[in-house]
VMD Tcl script that builds the backbone (N, CA, C; Angstrom):
set m [mol new atoms 396]
animate dup $m
set s [atomselect $m all]
$s set {name element resname resid chain x y z} {
  {N N MET 1 A 0.817 -1.248 -0.011}
  {CA C MET 1 A -0.145 0.085 -0.053}
  {C C MET 1 A 1.010 0.967 -0.144}
  {N N ILE 2 A 0.354 2.390 -0.849}
  {CA C ILE 2 A 0.932 3.600 -0.695}
  {C C ILE 2 A 0.142 4.539 -0.323}
  {N N GLY 3 A 0.652 5.590 0.282}
  {CA C GLY 3 A -0.198 6.806 0.844}
  {C C GLY 3 A -0.252 7.733 -0.422}
  {N N LEU 4 A -1.385 8.306 -0.549}
  {CA C LEU 4 A -1.639 9.242 -1.558}
  {C C LEU 4 A -1.827 10.642 -1.008}
  {N N ASP 5 A -1.116 11.828 -1.632}
  {CA C ASP 5 A -1.275 12.974 -0.912}
  {C C ASP 5 A -2.352 13.627 -1.779}
  {N N THR 6 A -2.848 14.669 -0.972}
  {CA C THR 6 A -4.116 15.472 -1.784}
  {C C THR 6 A -3.801 16.028 -3.122}
  {N N ASN 7 A -2.523 16.597 -3.249}
  {CA C ASN 7 A -2.239 16.941 -4.713}
  {C C ASN 7 A -2.214 15.903 -5.762}
  {N N VAL 8 A -1.847 14.583 -5.561}
  {CA C VAL 8 A -1.937 13.506 -6.479}
  {C C VAL 8 A -3.246 13.318 -6.872}
  {N N LEU 9 A -4.134 13.319 -5.804}
  {CA C LEU 9 A -5.668 13.087 -6.072}
  {C C LEU 9 A -6.273 14.188 -6.840}
  {N N VAL 10 A -6.128 15.416 -6.302}
  {CA C VAL 10 A -6.505 16.467 -7.154}
  {C C VAL 10 A -6.153 16.621 -8.498}
  {N N ARG 11 A -5.040 16.289 -8.994}
  {CA C ARG 11 A -4.400 16.296 -10.162}
  {C C ARG 11 A -5.161 15.483 -11.082}
  {N N TYR 12 A -5.440 13.928 -10.444}
  {CA C TYR 12 A -6.106 12.922 -10.999}
  {C C TYR 12 A -7.442 13.290 -11.374}
  {N N PHE 13 A -8.198 13.873 -10.356}
  {CA C PHE 13 A -9.551 14.334 -10.616}
  {C C PHE 13 A -10.027 15.510 -11.516}
  {N N ALA 14 A -8.806 16.545 -11.224}
  {CA C ALA 14 A -9.173 17.756 -11.989}
  {C C ALA 14 A -8.488 17.724 -13.372}
  {N N GLN 15 A -7.658 16.895 -13.626}
  {CA C GLN 15 A -6.585 16.797 -14.946}
  {C C GLN 15 A -6.538 18.361 -15.460}
  {N N ASP 16 A -5.822 19.076 -14.506}
  {CA C ASP 16 A -5.852 20.534 -14.905}
  {C C ASP 16 A -4.229 20.875 -15.301}
  {N N ASP 17 A -3.228 20.018 -14.879}
  {CA C ASP 17 A -1.985 20.220 -15.158}
  {C C ASP 17 A -1.474 19.139 -15.967}
  {N N ALA 18 A -1.268 19.004 -17.217}
  {CA C ALA 18 A -1.043 18.130 -18.307}
  {C C ALA 18 A 0.048 17.233 -17.627}
  {N N ARG 19 A 1.173 17.688 -17.319}
  {CA C ARG 19 A 2.299 16.800 -16.811}
  {C C ARG 19 A 1.929 16.128 -15.605}
  {N N GLN 20 A 1.610 16.780 -14.512}
  {CA C GLN 20 A 1.280 15.842 -13.318}
  {C C GLN 20 A -0.062 15.293 -13.372}
  {N N ALA 21 A -0.874 15.630 -14.170}
  {CA C ALA 21 A -2.195 14.853 -14.193}
  {C C ALA 21 A -1.943 13.517 -15.086}
  {N N HIS 22 A -0.833 13.496 -16.104}
  {CA C HIS 22 A -0.469 12.478 -16.663}
  {C C HIS 22 A 0.193 11.292 -15.689}
  {N N LYS 23 A 0.974 11.998 -14.689}
  {CA C LYS 23 A 1.694 11.083 -13.844}
  {C C LYS 23 A 0.891 10.754 -12.809}
  {N N ALA 24 A -0.097 11.281 -12.348}
  {CA C ALA 24 A -1.062 11.028 -11.498}
  {C C ALA 24 A -1.989 9.958 -11.852}
  {N N THR 25 A -2.284 10.037 -13.071}
  {CA C THR 25 A -3.243 9.015 -13.665}
  {C C THR 25 A -2.264 7.694 -13.839}
  {N N ALA 26 A -1.090 7.776 -14.392}
  {CA C ALA 26 A -0.115 6.515 -14.537}
  {C C ALA 26 A -0.278 5.975 -13.037}
  {N N LEU 27 A 0.065 6.542 -11.950}
  {CA C LEU 27 A 0.015 5.958 -10.679}
  {C C LEU 27 A -1.328 5.437 -10.346}
  {N N MET 28 A -2.417 6.166 -10.451}
  {CA C MET 28 A -3.582 5.689 -10.084}
  {C C MET 28 A -4.113 4.202 -10.854}
  {N N GLU 29 A -3.622 4.265 -12.042}
  {CA C GLU 29 A -3.774 3.239 -12.712}
  {C C GLU 29 A -3.188 1.989 -12.362}
  {N N SER 30 A -1.882 2.199 -11.875}
  {CA C SER 30 A -0.895 1.203 -11.420}
  {C C SER 30 A -1.410 0.650 -10.194}
  {N N LEU 31 A -2.368 1.086 -9.408}
  {CA C LEU 31 A -2.870 0.620 -8.220}
  {C C LEU 31 A -3.617 -0.578 -8.312}
  {N N SER 32 A -3.643 -1.253 -7.385}
  {CA C SER 32 A -4.523 -2.694 -7.472}
  {C C SER 32 A -5.258 -3.014 -5.937}
  {N N ALA 33 A -5.944 -3.907 -6.181}
  {CA C ALA 33 A -6.498 -4.390 -4.813}
  {C C ALA 33 A -5.169 -5.038 -3.891}
  {N N GLU 34 A -4.362 -5.661 -4.436}
  {CA C GLU 34 A -3.408 -6.098 -3.822}
  {C C GLU 34 A -2.246 -5.275 -3.330}
  {N N ARG 35 A -2.036 -4.009 -4.073}
  {CA C ARG 35 A -1.317 -2.890 -3.926}
  {C C ARG 35 A -1.880 -1.510 -4.008}
  {N N PRO 36 A -3.018 -1.228 -3.135}
  {CA C PRO 36 A -3.868 -0.078 -3.142}
  {C C PRO 36 A -3.115 1.040 -2.492}
  {N N GLY 37 A -3.781 2.183 -3.049}
  {CA C GLY 37 A -3.415 3.569 -2.529}
  {C C GLY 37 A -4.154 3.770 -1.210}
  {N N HIS 38 A -3.587 4.618 -0.319}
  {CA C HIS 38 A -4.204 4.841 1.156}
  {C C HIS 38 A -4.588 6.269 0.816}
  {N N VAL 39 A -5.896 6.604 1.343}
  {CA C VAL 39 A -6.431 8.024 1.344}
  {C C VAL 39 A -6.790 8.196 2.806}
  {N N SER 40 A -5.834 9.142 3.473}
  {CA C SER 40 A -6.104 9.427 4.800}
  {C C SER 40 A -7.538 10.527 4.880}
  {N N LEU 41 A -7.868 10.578 6.115}
  {CA C LEU 41 A -9.042 11.474 6.408}
  {C C LEU 41 A -8.659 12.785 5.915}
  {N N VAL 42 A -7.332 13.318 6.337}
  {CA C VAL 42 A -6.997 14.614 6.120}
  {C C VAL 42 A -6.872 15.002 4.624}
  {N N ALA 43 A -6.441 13.801 3.787}
  {CA C ALA 43 A -6.422 14.207 2.284}
  {C C ALA 43 A -7.840 14.074 1.802}
  {N N LEU 44 A -8.711 13.219 2.416}
  {CA C LEU 44 A -10.102 13.317 1.905}
  {C C LEU 44 A -10.652 14.639 1.957}
  {N N LEU 45 A -10.565 15.203 3.330}
  {CA C LEU 45 A -11.224 16.398 3.440}
  {C C LEU 45 A -10.686 17.559 2.694}
  {N N GLU 46 A -9.334 17.472 2.524}
  {CA C GLU 46 A -8.638 18.491 1.673}
  {C C GLU 46 A -9.188 18.477 -0.001}
  {N N ILE 47 A -9.237 17.103 -0.486}
  {CA C ILE 47 A -9.826 17.021 -1.716}
  {C C ILE 47 A -11.237 17.701 -1.930}
  {N N ALA 48 A -11.926 17.311 -0.792}
  {CA C ALA 48 A -13.315 17.931 -1.048}
  {C C ALA 48 A -13.436 19.506 -0.956}
  {N N TRP 49 A -12.545 19.860 -0.187}
  {CA C TRP 49 A -12.397 21.483 0.015}
  {C C TRP 49 A -11.707 22.055 -1.323}
  {N N VAL 50 A -10.632 21.490 -1.723}
  {CA C VAL 50 A -9.990 22.018 -2.895}
  {C C VAL 50 A -10.898 22.055 -4.099}
  {N N LEU 51 A -11.591 20.830 -4.200}
  {CA C LEU 51 A -12.497 20.785 -5.521}
  {C C LEU 51 A -13.682 21.625 -5.234}
  {N N GLY 52 A -14.211 21.880 -4.249}
  {CA C GLY 52 A -15.209 22.790 -4.063}
  {C C GLY 52 A -14.775 24.273 -4.050}
  {N N ARG 53 A -13.780 24.588 -3.664}
  {CA C ARG 53 A -13.604 25.971 -3.402}
  {C C ARG 53 A -12.703 26.488 -4.714}
  {N N CYS 54 A -11.754 25.716 -5.135}
  {CA C CYS 54 A -10.845 26.285 -6.116}
  {C C CYS 54 A -11.240 25.657 -7.509}
  {N N TYR 55 A -12.143 24.730 -7.645}
  {CA C TYR 55 A -12.469 24.141 -8.886}
  {C C TYR 55 A -14.111 24.372 -9.011}
  {N N ASN 56 A -14.748 24.994 -8.158}
  {CA C ASN 56 A -16.104 25.180 -8.154}
  {C C ASN 56 A -16.738 23.804 -8.559}
  {N N VAL 57 A -16.497 22.608 -8.123}
  {CA C VAL 57 A -17.201 21.490 -8.172}
  {C C VAL 57 A -18.289 21.547 -7.246}
  {N N GLU 58 A -19.412 21.119 -7.888}
  {CA C GLU 58 A -20.724 20.993 -7.103}
  {C C GLU 58 A -20.609 19.797 -6.190}
  {N N ARG 59 A -21.829 20.046 -5.062}
  {CA C ARG 59 A -21.702 19.118 -4.055}
  {C C ARG 59 A -22.064 17.797 -4.431}
  {N N ASP 60 A -22.975 17.715 -5.457}
  {CA C ASP 60 A -23.310 16.197 -6.052}
  {C C ASP 60 A -21.913 15.705 -6.583}
  {N N GLN 61 A -21.345 16.394 -7.279}
  {CA C GLN 61 A -20.048 15.796 -7.958}
  {C C GLN 61 A -18.901 15.555 -6.583}
  {N N ILE 62 A -18.837 16.330 -5.643}
  {CA C ILE 62 A -17.963 15.972 -4.745}
  {C C ILE 62 A -18.460 14.669 -3.897}
  {N N LYS 63 A -19.784 14.532 -3.872}
  {CA C LYS 63 A -20.323 13.336 -3.238}
  {C C LYS 63 A -19.868 11.889 -3.919}
  {N N GLU 64 A -20.116 12.257 -5.480}
  {CA C GLU 64 A -19.760 11.056 -6.266}
  {C C GLU 64 A -18.217 10.773 -6.288}
  {N N ILE 65 A -17.600 11.867 -6.245}
  {CA C ILE 65 A -15.981 11.388 -6.136}
  {C C ILE 65 A -15.911 10.714 -4.922}
  {N N VAL 66 A -16.153 11.332 -3.620}
  {CA C VAL 66 A -15.902 10.502 -2.188}
  {C C VAL 66 A -16.675 9.085 -2.495}
  {N N GLU 67 A -17.575 8.905 -3.071}
  {CA C GLU 67 A -18.149 7.509 -3.202}
  {C C GLU 67 A -17.383 6.699 -4.032}
  {N N SER 68 A -17.072 7.185 -5.081}
  {CA C SER 68 A -15.984 6.408 -6.094}
  {C C SER 68 A -14.875 6.020 -5.376}
  {N N MET 69 A -14.290 6.798 -4.433}
  {CA C MET 69 A -13.006 6.662 -3.789}
  {C C MET 69 A -13.323 5.590 -2.751}
  {N N LEU 70 A -14.567 5.370 -2.268}
  {CA C LEU 70 A -14.841 4.565 -1.184}
  {C C LEU 70 A -15.154 3.051 -1.908}
  {N N ASP 71 A -15.656 3.343 -2.969}
  {CA C ASP 71 A -16.024 1.821 -3.837}
  {C C ASP 71 A -15.119 1.258 -4.572}
  {N N THR 72 A -13.904 2.010 -4.550}
  {CA C THR 72 A -12.866 1.256 -5.463}
  {C C THR 72 A -11.884 0.395 -4.836}
  {N N LYS 73 A -11.927 -0.658 -5.331}
  {CA C LYS 73 A -10.993 -1.693 -4.320}
  {C C LYS 73 A -9.402 -1.306 -4.628}
  {N N GLU 74 A -9.019 -0.402 -5.400}
  {CA C GLU 74 A -7.670 -0.014 -5.520}
  {C C GLU 74 A -7.306 1.149 -4.543}
  {N N LEU 75 A -8.417 1.581 -3.780}
  {CA C LEU 75 A -8.076 2.624 -2.760}
  {C C LEU 75 A -8.622 1.912 -1.499}
  {N N VAL 76 A -7.835 2.327 -0.327}
  {CA C VAL 76 A -8.212 2.225 1.049}
  {C C VAL 76 A -8.467 3.489 1.868}
  {N N VAL 77 A -9.857 3.918 1.987}
  {CA C VAL 77 A -9.812 5.131 2.522}
  {C C VAL 77 A -9.843 4.842 4.041}
  {N N GLU 78 A -9.265 5.719 4.757}
  {CA C GLU 78 A -9.318 5.531 6.170}
  {C C GLU 78 A -10.559 5.693 6.967}
  {N N ASN 79 A -11.015 4.903 7.852}
  {CA C ASN 79 A -12.209 4.907 8.391}
  {C C ASN 79 A -13.509 5.022 7.444}
  {N N ALA 80 A -13.414 4.124 6.658}
  {CA C ALA 80 A -14.307 4.298 5.512}
  {C C ALA 80 A -15.839 4.188 5.902}
  {N N ASP 81 A -16.153 3.472 7.049}
  {CA C ASP 81 A -17.571 3.388 7.512}
  {C C ASP 81 A -17.968 4.747 7.843}
  {N N THR 82 A -16.954 5.217 8.790}
  {CA C THR 82 A -17.435 6.710 9.214}
  {C C THR 82 A -17.489 7.590 7.947}
  {N N VAL 83 A -16.557 7.677 7.082}
  {CA C VAL 83 A -16.838 8.335 6.044}
  {C C VAL 83 A -18.238 8.358 5.305}
  {N N ARG 84 A -18.477 7.136 4.998}
  {CA C ARG 84 A -19.866 6.864 4.395}
  {C C ARG 84 A -20.913 7.392 5.039}
  {N N LYS 85 A -20.937 7.454 6.443}
  {CA C LYS 85 A -21.971 7.781 7.412}
  {C C LYS 85 A -22.043 9.319 7.262}
  {N N ALA 86 A -20.717 10.055 7.234}
  {CA C ALA 86 A -20.543 11.562 6.943}
  {C C ALA 86 A -21.193 11.754 5.511}
  {N N LEU 87 A -21.007 11.059 4.590}
  {CA C LEU 87 A -21.236 11.408 3.094}
  {C C LEU 87 A -23.104 11.274 3.139}
  {N N ARG 88 A -23.549 10.501 3.819}
  {CA C ARG 88 A -25.036 10.379 3.905}
  {C C ARG 88 A -25.655 11.617 4.526}
  {N N VAL 89 A -25.028 12.319 5.645}
  {CA C VAL 89 A -25.631 13.265 6.278}
  {C C VAL 89 A -25.131 14.621 5.205}
  {N N PHE 90 A -23.920 14.730 4.634}
  {CA C PHE 90 A -23.804 15.457 3.725}
  {C C PHE 90 A -24.544 15.380 2.469}
  {N N ALA 91 A -24.994 14.410 1.993}
  {CA C ALA 91 A -26.079 14.382 0.788}
  {C C ALA 91 A -27.223 14.589 1.210}
  {N N ALA 92 A -27.799 14.468 2.527}
  {CA C ALA 92 A -29.177 14.937 2.961}
  {C C ALA 92 A -29.484 16.165 3.059}
  {N N SER 93 A -28.249 17.217 2.983}
  {CA C SER 93 A -28.636 18.520 3.320}
  {C C SER 93 A -27.943 19.356 2.141}
  {N N ASP 94 A -28.394 20.276 1.729}
  {CA C ASP 94 A -27.812 21.206 0.732}
  {C C ASP 94 A -26.934 22.180 1.519}
  {N N LYS 95 A -26.900 22.141 2.780}
  {CA C LYS 95 A -26.107 23.253 3.361}
  {C C LYS 95 A -25.025 22.659 4.310}
  {N N ALA 96 A -25.099 21.354 4.702}
  {CA C ALA 96 A -23.969 20.820 5.352}
  {C C ALA 96 A -22.570 20.942 4.536}
  {N N ASP 97 A -21.566 21.172 5.418}
  {CA C ASP 97 A -20.213 21.113 4.818}
  {C C ASP 97 A -19.742 19.669 5.116}
  {N N PHE 98 A -19.150 19.134 4.178}
  {CA C PHE 98 A -18.644 17.818 4.247}
  {C C PHE 98 A -17.422 17.653 5.446}
  {N N ALA 99 A -16.755 18.606 5.634}
  {CA C ALA 99 A -15.698 18.646 6.839}
  {C C ALA 99 A -16.589 18.313 8.053}
  {N N ASP 100 A -17.670 19.292 8.408}
  {CA C ASP 100 A -18.263 19.176 9.547}
  {C C ASP 100 A -19.021 17.898 9.778}
  {N N CYS 101 A -19.567 17.276 8.691}
  {CA C CYS 101 A -20.267 16.002 8.603}
  {C C CYS 101 A -19.285 15.094 9.293}
  {N N LEU 102 A -17.997 15.016 8.583}
  {CA C LEU 102 A -16.953 14.024 8.880}
  {C C LEU 102 A -16.469 14.278 10.610}
  {N N ILE 103 A -16.403 15.454 11.011}
  {CA C ILE 103 A -15.889 15.875 12.091}
  {C C ILE 103 A -16.800 15.135 13.223}
  {N N GLU 104 A -18.108 15.471 12.962}
  {CA C GLU 104 A -19.280 15.075 13.897}
  {C C GLU 104 A -19.440 13.399 13.850}
  {N N ARG 105 A -19.319 12.903 12.651}
  {CA C ARG 105 A -19.422 11.449 12.585}
  {C C ARG 105 A -18.259 10.688 13.291}
  {N N SER 106 A -17.134 11.403 13.074}
  {CA C SER 106 A -15.931 10.742 13.630}
  {C C SER 106 A -16.020 10.869 15.120}
  {N N GLY 107 A -16.381 11.841 15.873}
  {CA C GLY 107 A -16.650 12.215 17.228}
  {C C GLY 107 A -17.595 10.929 17.634}
  {N N HIS 108 A -18.873 10.854 16.987}
  {CA C HIS 108 A -19.662 9.957 17.309}
  {C C HIS 108 A -19.157 8.470 17.349}
  {N N ALA 109 A -18.265 8.281 16.149}
  {CA C ALA 109 A -17.696 6.699 16.228}
  {C C ALA 109 A -16.788 6.636 17.209}
  {N N ALA 110 A -16.247 7.657 17.836}
  {CA C ALA 110 A -15.220 7.474 18.936}
  {C C ALA 110 A -15.917 7.472 20.420}
  {N N GLY 111 A -17.129 7.571 20.150}
  {CA C GLY 111 A -18.023 7.556 21.488}
  {C C GLY 111 A -18.120 8.893 22.280}
  {N N CYS 112 A -18.105 9.969 21.389}
  {CA C CYS 112 A -18.206 11.334 22.157}
  {C C CYS 112 A -19.739 11.552 22.315}
  {N N GLU 113 A -20.018 12.134 23.411}
  {CA C GLU 113 A -21.231 12.225 23.760}
  {C C GLU 113 A -21.956 13.380 22.711}
  {N N HIS 114 A -21.136 14.320 22.363}
  {CA C HIS 114 A -21.494 15.356 21.308}
  {C C HIS 114 A -20.278 16.007 20.825}
  {N N THR 115 A -20.284 16.714 19.748}
  {CA C THR 115 A -19.106 17.473 19.217}
  {C C THR 115 A -19.737 19.016 19.610}
  {N N ALA 116 A -18.804 19.827 20.148}
  {CA C ALA 116 A -18.960 21.056 20.454}
  {C C ALA 116 A -18.352 22.166 19.207}
  {N N THR 117 A -19.138 22.936 19.034}
  {CA C THR 117 A -18.838 24.014 18.012}
  {C C THR 117 A -19.400 25.320 18.335}
  {N N PHE 118 A -18.711 26.330 17.718}
  {CA C PHE 118 A -19.218 27.871 17.703}
  {C C PHE 118 A -19.675 27.953 16.330}
  {N N ASP 119 A -19.812 27.112 15.338}
  {CA C ASP 119 A -20.356 27.153 14.123}
  {C C ASP 119 A -22.023 26.932 14.262}
  {N N VAL 120 A -22.854 28.003 14.100}
  {CA C VAL 120 A -24.228 27.884 14.221}
  {C C VAL 120 A -24.647 26.787 13.068}
  {N N SER 121 A -24.357 27.016 11.840}
  {CA C SER 121 A -24.959 26.163 10.938}
  {C C SER 121 A -24.437 24.737 11.035}
  {N N ALA 122 A -23.282 24.452 11.630}
  {CA C ALA 122 A -22.869 23.048 11.727}
  {C C ALA 122 A -23.789 22.567 13.060}
  {N N SER 123 A -24.034 23.439 14.084}
  {CA C SER 123 A -25.071 22.946 14.885}
  {C C SER 123 A -26.547 22.688 14.613}
  {N N ARG 124 A -26.841 23.420 13.593}
  {CA C ARG 124 A -28.256 23.187 12.986}
  {C C ARG 124 A -28.342 21.901 12.117}
  {N N VAL 125 A -27.379 21.951 11.325}
  {CA C VAL 125 A -27.318 20.832 9.958}
  {C C VAL 125 A -26.828 19.584 10.265}
  {N N VAL 126 A -25.699 19.497 11.040}
  {CA C VAL 126 A -25.215 18.222 11.215}
  {C C VAL 126 A -25.105 17.692 12.730}
  {N N GLY 127 A -25.870 18.525 13.273}
  {CA C GLY 127 A -26.013 17.812 14.844}
  {C C GLY 127 A -24.962 18.252 15.866}
  {N N MET 128 A -24.035 18.964 15.669}
  {CA C MET 128 A -23.207 19.551 16.763}
  {C C MET 128 A -23.806 20.469 17.596}
  {N N ARG 129 A -23.124 20.488 18.927}
  {CA C ARG 129 A -23.840 21.186 20.122}
  {C C ARG 129 A -23.061 22.568 19.965}
  {N N LEU 130 A -23.887 23.615 19.721}
  {CA C LEU 130 A -23.491 25.192 19.905}
  {C C LEU 130 A -23.216 25.425 21.124}
  {N N ILE 131 A -21.776 26.001 21.411}
  {CA C ILE 131 A -21.445 26.575 22.629}
  {C C ILE 131 A -21.947 27.961 22.607}
  {N N ARG 132 A -22.510 28.419 23.567}
  {CA C ARG 132 A -23.384 29.731 23.725}
  {C C ARG 132 A -22.555 30.459 24.882}
}
mol reanalyze $m
mol bondsrecalc $m
mol representation Tube
mol addrep $m
């Protein structure tokens, strides 16, 4: 297994830099179930943020990209079950931020009684508890 940095995955999905996209594609195509790529939670969050903010990728497309990563046997996504749960929360709302969904679901998976936040939207949309 090899770790995959955010920039490799972004180049693969965005195909925006010909030289780097070619190398990223070659690397991704070289992966297999026996020798998969590892996607950390940090890289996953960065991918969603970069694609949404820098490339104006729509929420539905971000959802599809994350789902495809989860469903690809050539990739191992860290805490995949928790990511799937966060993705369901993200998909069920047009306001939820994927990072907030994953933070809240990760806390839940860790046995946290709740996740505290100052973010009013996160408290309303993804069930975090607002600190007042």
